[in-house]
C-alpha positions as CSV (number, residue, x, y, z in Angstrom):
1,M,-243.2,-61.6,178.6
2,A,-240.6,-60.1,176.4
3,K,-240.8,-56.4,176.9
4,N,-239.0,-55.6,173.7
5,T,-241.9,-57.0,171.6
6,K,-243.8,-53.9,172.5
7,G,-241.0,-51.3,172.4
8,T,-243.1,-48.7,174.3
9,I,-241.9,-46.1,176.7
10,Q,-244.5,-43.5,177.2
11,P,-245.2,-40.7,179.6
12,A,-248.4,-40.4,181.5
13,Q,-249.4,-36.9,180.3
14,P,-250.2,-35.4,176.9
15,Q,-247.2,-33.9,175.1
16,K,-246.9,-31.2,172.5
17,S,-246.6,-32.8,169.1
18,K,-244.4,-31.6,166.3
19,R,-247.5,-29.9,164.9
20,G,-247.9,-27.9,168.2
21,K,-251.1,-29.7,169.4
22,D,-251.6,-31.6,172.6
23,T,-251.5,-35.3,171.8
24,Q,-252.1,-38.5,173.7
25,P,-250.0,-41.6,173.8
26,S,-251.4,-44.7,172.0
27,C,-251.8,-48.4,173.0
28,T,-249.6,-51.1,171.7
29,L,-250.2,-54.8,171.3
30,P,-247.7,-57.5,172.3
31,R,-246.5,-59.2,169.1
32,T,-248.0,-62.7,168.7
33,E,-248.0,-64.4,165.3
34,L,-251.1,-66.1,164.0
35,R,-250.9,-69.9,164.3
36,P,-250.3,-71.6,161.0
37,L,-253.2,-73.3,159.2
38,P,-252.7,-76.3,156.9
39,A,-251.9,-75.5,153.3
40,G,-254.8,-75.9,150.9
41,M,-257.5,-75.3,153.6
42,P,-260.7,-73.9,151.9
43,E,-261.0,-70.2,152.3
44,F,-264.4,-70.3,153.9
45,R,-263.2,-72.7,156.7
46,A,-260.0,-70.6,157.3
47,R,-262.1,-67.4,157.5
48,L,-264.4,-68.9,160.2
49,I,-261.4,-70.0,162.2
50,R,-259.6,-66.6,162.1
51,R,-262.8,-64.8,163.0
52,N,-263.3,-66.8,166.2
53,E,-260.0,-68.2,167.4
54,K,-259.1,-65.5,169.9
55,K,-262.6,-65.1,171.3
56,W,-263.7,-66.7,174.6
57,V,-266.6,-69.1,174.7
58,N,-269.8,-67.2,175.7
59,G,-270.7,-67.5,179.4
60,T,-267.0,-67.5,180.4
61,E,-266.3,-65.9,183.8
62,L,-263.1,-63.9,183.4
63,H,-261.2,-63.3,186.6
64,Y,-259.0,-60.2,186.8
65,F,-256.3,-59.4,189.3
66,F,-254.4,-56.2,190.2
67,F,-250.8,-56.6,191.1
68,D,-250.5,-55.7,194.8
69,K,-247.0,-56.3,196.1
70,G,-243.8,-54.2,196.4
71,T,-242.0,-57.0,194.5
72,D,-244.3,-56.8,191.5
73,G,-242.3,-55.0,188.8
74,V,-239.4,-52.8,189.8
75,G,-240.0,-51.5,193.3
76,G,-243.7,-52.3,193.0
77,N,-244.2,-50.2,189.9
78,W,-246.9,-52.6,188.7
79,V,-249.1,-51.6,191.6
80,G,-251.8,-49.1,190.7
81,S,-253.5,-46.2,192.6
82,V,-256.9,-46.6,194.2
83,S,-258.4,-44.3,191.6
84,D,-256.9,-46.0,188.6
85,K,-258.0,-49.5,189.7
86,Q,-261.5,-48.1,190.2
87,A,-261.4,-46.8,186.6
88,V,-260.7,-50.3,185.4
89,R,-263.5,-51.8,187.4
90,D,-265.8,-49.1,186.0
91,A,-264.7,-50.0,182.4
92,F,-265.4,-53.7,183.0
93,D,-268.9,-52.8,184.3
94,Q,-269.5,-50.7,181.2
95,W,-268.7,-53.6,178.9
96,K,-270.8,-56.0,181.0
97,S,-273.8,-53.7,181.0
98,L,-274.4,-53.8,177.2
99,P,-275.3,-56.6,178.3
100,L,-272.8,-59.3,177.5
101,G,-272.9,-63.0,178.2
102,L,-269.5,-62.7,180.0
103,K,-268.9,-62.1,183.7
104,F,-266.0,-60.2,185.1
105,T,-264.9,-61.0,188.7
106,E,-262.1,-59.4,190.6
107,V,-259.9,-61.9,192.5
108,T,-257.2,-61.4,195.1
109,E,-255.0,-64.3,194.1
110,R,-253.1,-64.0,190.9
111,E,-253.2,-67.8,190.3
112,D,-257.0,-67.5,190.0
113,A,-256.9,-64.8,187.2
114,E,-257.0,-65.1,183.4
115,L,-256.3,-61.3,183.2
116,R,-253.5,-59.9,185.4
117,I,-253.2,-56.1,185.4
118,G,-250.3,-53.8,186.1
119,F,-249.8,-50.0,186.1
120,D,-246.2,-49.5,185.0
121,Q,-246.0,-45.9,183.9
122,S,-242.9,-46.5,181.9
123,D,-244.3,-49.3,179.8
124,G,-247.3,-47.8,178.0
125,S,-250.8,-49.2,177.8
126,W,-251.3,-52.6,176.2
127,S,-253.1,-55.9,176.4
128,Y,-253.0,-59.4,175.0
129,V,-255.9,-60.1,172.6
130,G,-258.6,-62.5,173.9
131,R,-257.4,-66.0,174.6
132,D,-253.8,-65.0,173.9
133,A,-253.7,-64.1,177.6
134,I,-253.9,-67.7,178.6
135,D,-252.1,-69.2,175.6
136,H,-249.0,-66.9,175.8
137,V,-248.8,-65.8,179.4
138,P,-249.2,-68.9,181.7
139,D,-247.0,-67.5,184.5
140,P,-249.3,-66.0,187.1
141,N,-246.5,-63.5,188.0
142,E,-246.6,-61.9,184.6
143,R,-249.0,-59.2,183.3
144,T,-251.5,-59.8,180.5
145,M,-252.5,-56.1,180.5
146,N,-250.8,-52.8,181.6
147,F,-251.8,-49.2,181.9
148,G,-249.1,-46.6,181.4
149,W,-250.9,-43.3,182.2
150,S,-253.5,-42.0,184.5
151,L,-257.0,-43.4,184.0
152,T,-258.8,-40.7,185.9
153,T,-259.1,-38.4,182.8
154,P,-261.7,-38.8,180.0
155,Y,-259.0,-40.2,177.8
156,G,-257.8,-42.5,180.6
157,G,-261.3,-44.0,180.9
158,H,-261.3,-44.5,177.1
159,T,-258.0,-46.3,177.4
160,A,-259.4,-48.7,180.0
161,L,-262.3,-49.5,177.7
162,H,-259.9,-50.0,174.8
163,E,-257.6,-52.4,176.6
164,I,-260.5,-54.5,177.9
165,G,-261.8,-54.6,174.4
166,H,-258.5,-56.2,173.4
167,A,-258.9,-58.7,176.3
168,L,-262.3,-59.6,174.9
169,G,-260.7,-60.5,171.6
170,F,-261.1,-57.3,169.5
171,P,-258.1,-56.0,167.4
172,H,-257.3,-52.4,166.4
173,E,-260.0,-51.0,164.2
174,H,-257.7,-48.8,162.1
175,Q,-256.0,-52.0,160.9
176,N,-259.3,-53.2,159.4
177,P,-258.6,-53.8,155.7
178,N,-262.0,-52.5,154.8
179,A,-261.1,-49.1,156.1
180,G,-259.4,-48.2,152.9
181,I,-256.8,-46.1,154.8
182,V,-253.8,-45.0,152.7
183,W,-251.1,-43.8,155.0
184,D,-248.4,-41.3,154.4
185,E,-245.9,-43.8,155.7
186,A,-243.0,-41.4,156.1
187,A,-245.1,-39.1,158.2
188,V,-246.5,-42.0,160.3
189,Y,-242.9,-43.2,161.1
190,D,-241.8,-39.6,161.8
191,Y,-244.7,-38.9,164.1
192,F,-244.7,-42.1,166.2
193,R,-240.9,-42.2,166.6
194,G,-241.3,-39.0,168.6
195,E,-243.0,-37.9,171.8
196,P,-245.2,-39.1,173.4
197,N,-244.8,-42.6,172.0
198,N,-241.1,-43.0,171.2
199,W,-241.7,-46.2,169.2
200,P,-239.2,-48.2,167.1
201,D,-240.2,-48.8,163.5
202,S,-241.3,-52.4,164.3
203,T,-243.9,-51.2,166.8
204,I,-245.2,-48.7,164.3
205,E,-245.5,-51.4,161.6
206,W,-247.2,-53.9,164.0
207,N,-249.7,-51.4,165.5
208,I,-250.5,-49.1,162.6
209,L,-249.3,-49.9,159.1
210,R,-250.0,-53.7,159.2
211,K,-253.4,-54.5,157.9
212,L,-255.4,-57.4,159.4
213,S,-256.3,-60.2,157.1
214,A,-259.9,-60.0,155.7
215,A,-260.6,-63.3,157.5
216,E,-259.9,-61.7,160.9
217,V,-262.6,-59.1,160.4
218,E,-265.0,-61.1,158.2
219,G,-266.1,-58.2,156.1
220,S,-267.1,-56.0,159.0
221,A,-267.5,-52.3,158.0
222,W,-264.9,-49.8,159.2
223,D,-266.0,-47.8,162.2
224,P,-263.8,-44.7,162.7
225,D,-265.5,-44.0,166.0
226,S,-264.7,-47.4,167.5
227,V,-263.1,-47.5,170.9
228,M,-260.6,-49.8,169.3
229,H,-259.5,-47.0,166.9
230,Y,-256.5,-44.7,167.4
231,G,-256.8,-41.0,166.9
232,F,-254.5,-39.6,164.2
233,E,-253.3,-36.0,163.6
234,P,-253.7,-34.2,160.3
235,G,-251.1,-35.2,157.6
236,L,-250.9,-38.9,158.5
237,I,-253.8,-40.3,156.4
238,L,-253.8,-39.7,152.7
239,Q,-257.1,-41.5,152.0
240,P,-259.9,-41.0,152.9
241,Q,-258.9,-37.5,152.0
242,K,-261.0,-35.7,154.5
243,Y,-258.9,-37.1,157.3
244,N,-255.7,-35.7,155.8
245,A,-256.7,-32.2,156.6
246,T,-258.6,-32.7,159.8
247,G,-257.1,-35.8,161.3
248,L,-259.2,-38.5,162.8
249,S,-260.5,-38.2,166.4
250,P,-262.8,-41.1,167.5
251,A,-265.5,-40.1,170.0
252,L,-264.6,-41.2,173.5
253,G,-266.3,-44.4,174.7
254,L,-268.0,-47.3,173.0
255,S,-269.5,-46.7,169.6
256,Q,-272.8,-48.4,168.5
257,T,-270.7,-50.7,166.3
258,D,-268.6,-51.7,169.3
259,E,-271.7,-52.6,171.2
260,D,-273.2,-54.5,168.4
261,E,-270.0,-56.5,167.7
262,A,-269.6,-57.4,171.3
263,R,-273.2,-58.6,171.6
264,K,-272.7,-60.7,168.4
265,F,-269.9,-62.7,170.0
266,Y,-271.1,-62.6,173.6
267,P,-275.0,-62.4,173.5
268,A,-276.6,-61.9,176.9
269,L,-277.3,-65.2,178.6
270,E,-281.0,-66.1,178.8
271,E,-282.4,-68.5,181.4
272,S,-280.2,-71.6,181.4
273,Q,-280.7,-73.8,178.4
274,E,-277.9,-76.3,179.3
275,L,-278.3,-79.8,178.0
276,V,-277.3,-82.8,180.1
277,L,-274.2,-84.8,179.1
278,K,-273.9,-88.3,180.5
279,P,-271.3,-90.9,180.0
280,Y,-271.6,-92.9,176.8
281,E,-274.5,-90.8,175.4
282,S,-273.6,-89.0,172.2
283,R,-275.1,-85.5,171.9
284,P,-275.3,-84.0,168.4
285,L,-274.3,-80.3,167.9
286,L,-277.3,-79.1,166.0
287,I,-276.0,-75.5,165.7
288,E,-274.6,-73.3,162.9
289,A,-271.1,-72.0,162.5
290,G,-270.3,-69.4,165.2
291,Q,-273.0,-70.7,167.6
292,Q,-272.5,-72.4,170.9
293,V,-274.1,-75.1,173.0
294,D,-273.6,-75.7,176.8
295,F,-273.8,-79.0,178.6
296,K,-274.3,-79.7,182.3
297,I,-272.3,-82.6,183.7
298,A,-273.0,-84.1,187.2
299,P,-270.8,-87.2,187.5
300,E,-272.1,-90.2,189.4
301,Q,-268.6,-91.5,189.9
302,T,-265.3,-89.9,190.8
303,R,-262.8,-90.9,188.0
304,R,-261.0,-89.6,184.9
305,Y,-263.2,-88.9,182.0
306,T,-262.6,-88.1,178.4
307,I,-264.8,-85.6,176.6
308,Q,-264.5,-85.5,172.8
309,T,-266.1,-84.2,169.7
310,F,-266.6,-86.4,166.7
311,G,-267.0,-85.5,163.0
312,L,-265.2,-83.3,160.6
313,S,-265.5,-79.9,162.3
314,D,-263.6,-77.1,164.0
315,T,-264.6,-76.4,167.6
316,V,-263.4,-74.9,170.8
317,M,-264.4,-76.9,173.8
318,V,-264.0,-75.5,177.4
319,L,-264.8,-77.3,180.7
320,F,-265.6,-75.3,183.9
321,E,-266.5,-76.4,187.4
322,R,-269.6,-74.6,188.8
323,R,-269.0,-73.5,192.4
324,E,-271.8,-73.3,195.0
325,N,-272.2,-69.6,194.4
326,G,-272.6,-70.2,190.7
327,E,-269.1,-69.1,189.8
328,L,-267.6,-70.9,186.9
329,R,-263.9,-71.9,187.3
330,Y,-261.9,-72.9,184.2
331,I,-260.5,-76.4,184.3
332,D,-259.4,-77.2,180.8
333,G,-260.0,-76.5,177.1
334,D,-259.1,-77.6,173.6
335,D,-259.3,-76.0,170.2
336,D,-259.1,-78.4,167.2
337,S,-259.7,-75.7,164.6
338,G,-257.5,-76.2,161.5
339,Y,-256.2,-79.6,162.6
340,S,-257.1,-83.1,161.4
341,R,-258.2,-84.2,164.8
342,N,-261.1,-83.6,167.2
343,A,-261.2,-81.5,170.4
344,R,-260.5,-83.6,173.5
345,I,-260.4,-83.0,177.2
346,H,-259.2,-85.6,179.7
347,E,-259.8,-84.7,183.3
348,R,-260.6,-86.2,186.7
349,L,-264.2,-85.2,187.6
350,Y,-265.7,-85.6,191.1
351,R,-269.0,-87.0,192.2
352,D,-271.3,-84.5,193.9
353,R,-269.7,-81.6,191.9
354,E,-271.3,-79.9,188.9
355,Y,-269.5,-79.0,185.7
356,V,-270.3,-77.0,182.6
357,L,-269.0,-77.9,179.1
358,K,-269.2,-75.1,176.5
359,V,-268.7,-75.9,172.9
360,R,-268.5,-73.3,170.1
361,L,-268.6,-74.5,166.5
362,Y,-266.4,-72.7,164.0
363,Y,-267.1,-75.0,161.0
364,S,-268.7,-78.3,160.2
365,D,-268.1,-80.2,157.0
366,I,-271.6,-81.6,157.0
367,A,-274.4,-79.7,158.9
368,G,-275.5,-81.7,162.0
369,Q,-272.8,-84.3,161.7
370,T,-270.8,-83.2,164.7
371,A,-271.3,-84.7,168.2
372,V,-269.9,-84.7,171.7
373,L,-269.3,-87.8,173.8
374,M,-268.1,-88.3,177.4
375,Y,-266.7,-91.7,178.3
């Protein structure tokens, strides 16, 4: 991971700002560009893709790992304290308890984890957004998330919730174009260049001044109390005018909108409604855009299989192996959204093992005209 994409060196404790108040350091996001979509794509289709492309399929079991060796980082500076690691576990539990259809499992082998967490106090707090963790950080010896200050304070617990929110696929709320925020840009640059953030201008632009595209938020209303929102001191926001004088201080913890949005993408799993997928039997996807269908696969032969969607559609398709204890282990996945092809997985499956295929539909050109086939 290129450290200079974040440009963050932050102390662990609050600092006195230029305005004389205690202020807290802010999270940064690693810089990753949106993947290009073909020119001329209908706006409706592009909006559905952007809204969903970083989210996990519902029912995913996300495995997280805490770096634990003296060789991790510089002199082991990626290794966290017992109390900070417990704060992260507690934050995972709080997201899960909404309830969500995701499962969070701590693992002791970094190779088994989609989310790998460090505690480098010189590198700020940050996380990759959603599936960027597996798309951009395949090396198991690299972090997908870091905490740069103590998590044992109320603000530290808020930080843990915030970074996990990014890992679930949620961006910064103050960059929502529906917020209508008008910045005093000179004041923003001046403030975030100084303590406690010490950011270069590129980091300020990426994490604050850059507005998300309307497609990425799909018209969602601005929530100034979101856990994904920064706090801002007086004098940084020109509009809405009330925040110019008072500043903006989101309440600590998850807001009602945070909870509602998370449940929208990851609804609690009801009693299993998996369909059975057998070789050479086409199964139609009779679902709407944004919905998901799960299939159970119990191969009668050990061999390589191809699993593919058919029809003009945008889907993400993910294959898991179900272990004896019910744990789902990721095997392979494909996302065909925005491309003139269909999602395809080609893997060796074993007799007497059970697999789960999860397919989320972003867009279908003709309702009901998308299907899945294994052969």
